[in-house]
N, C-alpha and C positions, 0 to 999 in steps of 0.2 A: 587696301586689302591685299594680302599676299596671294600669289598664284600657286603657292605650295599646297599640296593636298593634305588636309588634316587627317591625322591618324588617331583612332581611339583604341586603347588596349583594354580588352574586356576580360576581367578575371572573375573567378567565382568557383566555389567548391562543387564537386559532382552533385548533381541534383538541385542546384540552386535555380535552374531555369534558363541557363545560357542558350541551350538548344532551341527552346521556344522563342527566345528573343531573336536569335540569329535567323531562324526560319522566317520570322516576321520581317526582318530587314531584307531578306532575300526574295520574299514573295509578295509583300504588300504593295499596293499601288500608291507609292509615295511620290512618284515622279522624279526620284533621284537615282543616280547610278552609283551604287556602293560596291566596293570589293571587300569580301569577307575572307580572311585568311584563317583557316582552322588547322588543328593538328591532324584530325582524321575526318574524312567524309562520313564514315560510319556513325560517328558520334552525333553528327548533326542531322542524320536521317533525312536527306533531301528527297522530296517526292519527285519521282522520275517524270511525272507529267509536267512538272514546272521547268524542267531542264530543256533548253533549246539546243545547245550544242556543247561539245567538249573538245578542247584541243589539249592533249596530254593531261596536265594537272589543273586546268582551268575549266570550270563548268559555267556556262552562261545561262542565266535565268530568263524567263520570258518577260520579266519586268525590267530588263536591262542591267541588273546587278550580276556580279560574277562571284564565284566561290572558288578558292584554290587552297591547296594544302601546303603546310610547311613540312617538307621532308629534308631535314638538314638545316640549311642556312636561311634565316629570315631576310638577310640583306639581298640574297639572290632572288628570293620570291618577290620582294618589293621591286627590285630592278626589272624583273620580268613583267610585272604589272604595268610599270611605267612605259614599257614598249608598246602598250596597247593604246597609246595616245591617238585621238582623232585629230586631224589637222586643225590647228587653231583653237583647240578645246582641251581642257584637262581630261585625262582618261576617266577620272572618277570624281564624284562629289566628296567622297571620304573613303578611307580604308579602315576596316575594323579587324584587329588582330585578336584572336581568341587564344587564351593561354592555359587551357586545361592542363592540369597536372604539372605545369611549370611552377615551382614553389614560389619564388619571389619574382614579382613582375619587374623588379629593378633592371635586370639585364636586358629584358625586352625593351623597356623604355629607353635605356641607355643607347641601344642600337641607333635610335633616331637622333642622338646627339653626337655620336662618335664617327659614324661613317659619312665621309664627305659627299659621296654621290647621293646617298639617301637623304642627307640633310639639305642638299640643294633642291630636292624635288618634293620633299614631304615635311610636315611639321607635326610634332607630337601634340595632340590636342588635349587628351586627358586619359586617365586610367579610371575606368568605372568598374566597381566590384558589385556583383550580384550575390546577395545572401538569402538563404532560405529561413524565413522567420521561425519556422517550427523547429528546425534542427541546428540553427547557428550556434546556440549556447553550448551544445555538446561538442560541435566542431571546434569552437574556439578553445574549449577546455583541452581537447586532445590533439589539436593539430597546429603546429608552428606555422605551416603554410597558410592555413585559414586566417590566423592572426595577422600574418604579413600582408595577405591580400587586402584585408580591411584597412590596415594601417597605411597602406601605400596609396589608397584610392583618392581621387578628386571628387567622386560622387559615389554614394552607396545606394544601390537599389535594394530595398528591403522587400523581397518577393514573398508570395504565398501568405500574405497577411490575413487572408480569409480563414486560415487554418488555426489561428491562435486568438486568444482573448486580447482585449485592449490593454489590460494590466500587464500581460506578458510582452506585448509590443513595447510598452513604455520601458519595461526592464531591459529588453533587448537593445532598444535605441540608446539607453543610458550606457550600456556596456560598449556599444559600438563607438559612442562619442568619446569614451575614455580612451579607447584605442586610437581614435582618430578625430580630434576636435576640428579639423579643417574641412572635412567632407560633409556637405549637406546630405541628408537622408531622405530619399523619396520612397514612399510606400507603393507597392504594386501587388496585383493579383494576376497569376498566370502571365507574368512578364508583360502586362499591358501598359507599361510605362511609355509616355510619349517620347518619340525618338529624339526630340530636341532636348530631352533631359539626359540623353546618353551621348549624343553627338554634338559637336560644336560648342563645347563648354569653355574652351580657352583656359583649361587648367594649368597649362604650361606657358601661358602668355604673361610675361612680366608686367605688361601694361595693364593687365586685368587684376593684378593683386592689389586691390585698392583698399580692401577693408579686412583687416585681421584684428579681431577683437578678443583680447585675452580672457574676457569674462565668459567667453563661450566655450570654455573647457567642458561645460555641460549646459548648453543653452536651454533656458526654460521655454515653456510653451510660448510661441509667438515671436521668439527672438530669432536673429539671423542664424542660419545653420540648422534651423528646425523647420523642416518642410512637411507640408501635408499633414498637419496634426489637428485638423479642425475638431476632431472628436475628443481630443485629450482634455482631461480635467486635471491638469497639474495643479497642485496647491503648493503652499509655501515650502513643503519639505523637499521639493524637487529643484529648488533654485540653489545651484552650487556657486556661491559667490566667492568662495575661497578656493585656491588651487590645491589646498592641502588636504581637504576632507575627502580623501579618496575612498575611505573604507567606512561605509555607512552601517555595516553590520546587518543582522538578519532582518531589520525592519523593512529594508527595501526590496529584497529579492523574494519573488514568489516562491523560489526554491529554498529560501531561508539561509542563504549564505552569500557573502559578498565575494566578487571575483577579483583577484589581484593578478592581472596579466603581466607577463614579462615585458610586453610592449605597452607604451602609453604616450600620450601627447603631453608635452610640457609647454605651458604658455609663459612667456616672459614679457615684461613691459618696463619702460623707464620714462619718466616725465622730463628728465633733463636731456639736453642735446648730447649726441655721441661724438667722440673724436673719431673721424672717419678712418684714419690710418690705424688706430688701435683696434677698431672694430673689425676691419678687414683682416688684420693680422690674426686676431683672436678666432675669427670664423675659419680662416684657412687652416690654422693649427688644429682647431676642433675637428674639422672634417678629415684632416690628414690622420689624426690619431684615432678618431671614433667613427669614421665614415661608414665602415662596414655595419655598425650598429644603428646608424641614423638612416632611416628609410627615406623620410622626406623632411624638408624644412622650408619654411617660407617666412619672410619678414618685411616690414616697412620701417625704415630707420630715419630718424631726424638727425641729420649730420650738421654739426656746428659750422656755421658760416656758409651753408649751402641752401639755396632757395628751393631746390628740388628734393623730392624724397628719394632715398636710396631703397630700391626694391631688390630682394634676392630670393632665389629658391635653390634647393639642392636635392639631388637624387643620389644617395650614398655620397661618394666623393666628388661627383660632378656638380660644380657650382656655377650658376650664372647670376649676374647682378648688373644693375644699371640704374642711372639716375632717371627717374620718371617725372611725371608732371609736378609743377610747383605746388607748394603748400598754399592754401587759400589765405587771404588777409585775415579772416576771422576764424580760421580753422585751428582746432586744438592740435598742436605739434607735439607728437610723442612717438616713441619707438616701441614696436611690439613684434614678437616673433614666436613662432610655434615650431618646436622640434618634436618629431615623432620617431621613436626608436626603441631599441631593446636595452634594458638595464641601464638607462641613463641616470646619471647622478643629478637630481634636480637642484640640490643646494649648490653644487659646483657650477652647474650651468648658469644658475641665477647670479652667482658671485662673479663669474667670468663676464657675463653680459653687462652687469652693472659697473664693473671695473673699467668699461670702455667709455664711461661718461667723460665729456670734455672737461 
């Protein structure tokens, strides 16, 4: 286990419930010591009775957590938190960075890959997006930022589910999955999501990218990627087994129109082994040319002549990849990848991917 402190980036549009969630982290008796980095204290509305002491920009809570504010540079704030180490013990169990109003979580996430000091002491764990079930459809329609936050996430918390009908929830989840086929969706009311579904997800841990199933561009009820849907009554029309039937027309939406977002997730797969050199060159070139438009990408590749699987992930142009555990003797060996981005050419991506076959 790494002794680096895991960092969760928490995104979500105004009103999604981040303040409620952050207040829970700062005040609940969970027995952990968390540091929460926010843009403004005012937004989070910390109850003064719960504050033990403040030194400059760091407020200590009576449950051992601390809250501090980003005024300027995130790297400086993280470095300041690291100085609060107790002898022989990490300063915190985890750090949560709240990104209100910051359009694309990408640059925040990249901070934890590019600064050497930060990288030595912390490890980006995941990006969690909180969305408001009642208003998210309108937000996605009118806000590029809202679409990016959903597309970038490792986990989506669909909050305020008590304010909408089950049919509306199914429609919302369907659209969220189209924007981001990688992130499991957890339903919540009043941000009552268990903290272990927000923290400690390992979304950026290459070793944990073990199952990427291209069929889950829209997982049906009960499949991987579909979380907490005990009440769903999905029937045959909700199984999207083709990647191409993106537009189901009016029959699906309670609002009577299908949403075609500029961002979507594209799933690719190949049954034949890949030429490792060709694939790496293709991926490098793709991220070099289109990295600004590719928010996230993850993949598991079967490399010709190699017993271990090649696992990669990308955040815009920043790519990391490594050979991970060996394929099992009876395991199906195949390559699959998901690219989430804006205005991606699905046919060109598929052709490029398949051209890397050995």
